[in-house]
C-alpha positions as a Markdown table, in Angstrom:
| # | Residue | x | y | z |
|---|---|---|---|---|
| 1 | Unk | -212.1 | -49.2 | -46.4 |
| 2 | Unk | -210.1 | -49.7 | -43.3 |
| 3 | Unk | -209.2 | -53.2 | -42.1 |
| 4 | Unk | -211.4 | -52.8 | -39.0 |
| 5 | Unk | -214.4 | -51.9 | -41.1 |
| 6 | Unk | -213.8 | -54.9 | -43.4 |
| 7 | Unk | -213.6 | -57.3 | -40.5 |
| 8 | Unk | -216.8 | -55.9 | -39.1 |
| 9 | Unk | -218.7 | -56.3 | -42.4 |
| 10 | Unk | -217.2 | -59.7 | -43.0 |
| 11 | Unk | -218.4 | -60.9 | -39.5 |
| 12 | Unk | -221.8 | -59.4 | -40.0 |
| 13 | Unk | -222.1 | -61.3 | -43.4 |
| 14 | Unk | -220.5 | -64.7 | -42.4 |
| 15 | Unk | -221.0 | -64.8 | -38.7 |
| 16 | Unk | -217.3 | -65.4 | -38.2 |
| 17 | Unk | -214.2 | -63.3 | -38.2 |
| 18 | Unk | -212.0 | -63.6 | -41.3 |
| 19 | Unk | -209.4 | -65.6 | -39.2 |
| 20 | Unk | -212.1 | -68.0 | -37.9 |
| 21 | Unk | -213.5 | -68.4 | -41.4 |
| 22 | Unk | -210.0 | -69.2 | -42.8 |
| 23 | Unk | -209.2 | -71.7 | -40.0 |
| 24 | Unk | -212.6 | -73.4 | -40.6 |
| 25 | Unk | -211.9 | -73.7 | -44.3 |
| 26 | Unk | -208.3 | -75.1 | -43.6 |
| 27 | Unk | -209.6 | -77.7 | -41.2 |
| 28 | Unk | -212.4 | -78.7 | -43.6 |
| 29 | Unk | -209.8 | -79.2 | -46.3 |
| 30 | Unk | -207.6 | -81.1 | -43.9 |
| 31 | Unk | -210.4 | -83.6 | -43.2 |
| 32 | Unk | -211.0 | -83.9 | -46.9 |
| 33 | Unk | -207.3 | -84.7 | -47.5 |
| 34 | Unk | -207.3 | -87.2 | -44.6 |
| 35 | Unk | -210.4 | -89.0 | -46.0 |
| 36 | Unk | -209.5 | -88.9 | -49.7 |
| 37 | Unk | -205.7 | -89.1 | -50.0 |
| 38 | Unk | -202.8 | -91.1 | -48.7 |
| 39 | Unk | -200.9 | -88.0 | -47.6 |
| 40 | Unk | -199.1 | -88.1 | -44.2 |
| 41 | Unk | -200.0 | -85.6 | -41.4 |
| 42 | Unk | -196.7 | -83.9 | -42.2 |
| 43 | Unk | -197.6 | -83.5 | -45.8 |
| 44 | Unk | -201.1 | -82.4 | -45.1 |
| 45 | Unk | -199.8 | -79.8 | -42.6 |
| 46 | Unk | -197.4 | -78.5 | -45.2 |
| 47 | Unk | -200.0 | -78.4 | -47.9 |
| 48 | Unk | -202.2 | -76.2 | -45.7 |
| 49 | Unk | -199.5 | -73.8 | -44.9 |
| 50 | Unk | -198.6 | -74.8 | -41.3 |
| 51 | Unk | -194.9 | -74.3 | -40.5 |
| 52 | Unk | -195.1 | -76.9 | -37.7 |
| 53 | Unk | -196.9 | -80.2 | -37.6 |
| 54 | Unk | -197.6 | -79.5 | -33.9 |
| 55 | Unk | -199.6 | -76.4 | -34.7 |
| 56 | Unk | -201.7 | -78.3 | -37.3 |
| 57 | Unk | -202.3 | -81.2 | -34.9 |
| 58 | Unk | -203.4 | -78.8 | -32.1 |
| 59 | Unk | -205.8 | -77.0 | -34.5 |
| 60 | Unk | -207.2 | -80.2 | -35.9 |
| 61 | Unk | -207.9 | -81.6 | -32.4 |
| 62 | Unk | -209.5 | -78.3 | -31.3 |
| 63 | Unk | -211.7 | -78.4 | -34.3 |
| 64 | Unk | -212.8 | -82.0 | -34.6 |
| 65 | Unk | -212.1 | -83.3 | -31.0 |
| 66 | Unk | -210.1 | -86.2 | -32.4 |
| 67 | Unk | -206.4 | -86.3 | -33.4 |
| 68 | Unk | -205.4 | -86.3 | -37.0 |
| 69 | Unk | -203.9 | -89.8 | -36.5 |
| 70 | Unk | -207.2 | -91.0 | -35.1 |
| 71 | Unk | -209.1 | -89.5 | -38.1 |
| 72 | Unk | -206.7 | -91.3 | -40.5 |
| 73 | Unk | -207.3 | -94.6 | -38.9 |
| 74 | Unk | -211.1 | -94.0 | -38.7 |
| 75 | Unk | -211.7 | -92.7 | -42.3 |
| 76 | Unk | -209.1 | -94.3 | -44.4 |
| 77 | Unk | -210.1 | -97.8 | -43.4 |
| 78 | Unk | -213.6 | -97.3 | -44.8 |
| 79 | Unk | -212.4 | -96.1 | -48.2 |
| 80 | Unk | -212.4 | -99.7 | -49.5 |
| 81 | Unk | -209.2 | -99.2 | -51.5 |
| 82 | Unk | -207.0 | -101.1 | -49.2 |
| 83 | Unk | -205.4 | -97.9 | -47.7 |
């Protein structure tokens, strides 16, 4: 199959382009890491394959409408483990 055909079939099946799907999965994983780890923003960005923290932070804000720093403050305080 040619790449264009695969993209079309993927979008028909999932309702998203492969790039949109990948970005959504990355951001979902980012939120899981924020909520369930003590990793820094820089560590999370690197773990998810971002070359620059800024690109990660822009994508995170675009996806969740809060900054990664705000998410850390909001979700880590409710874990109950003193983090």
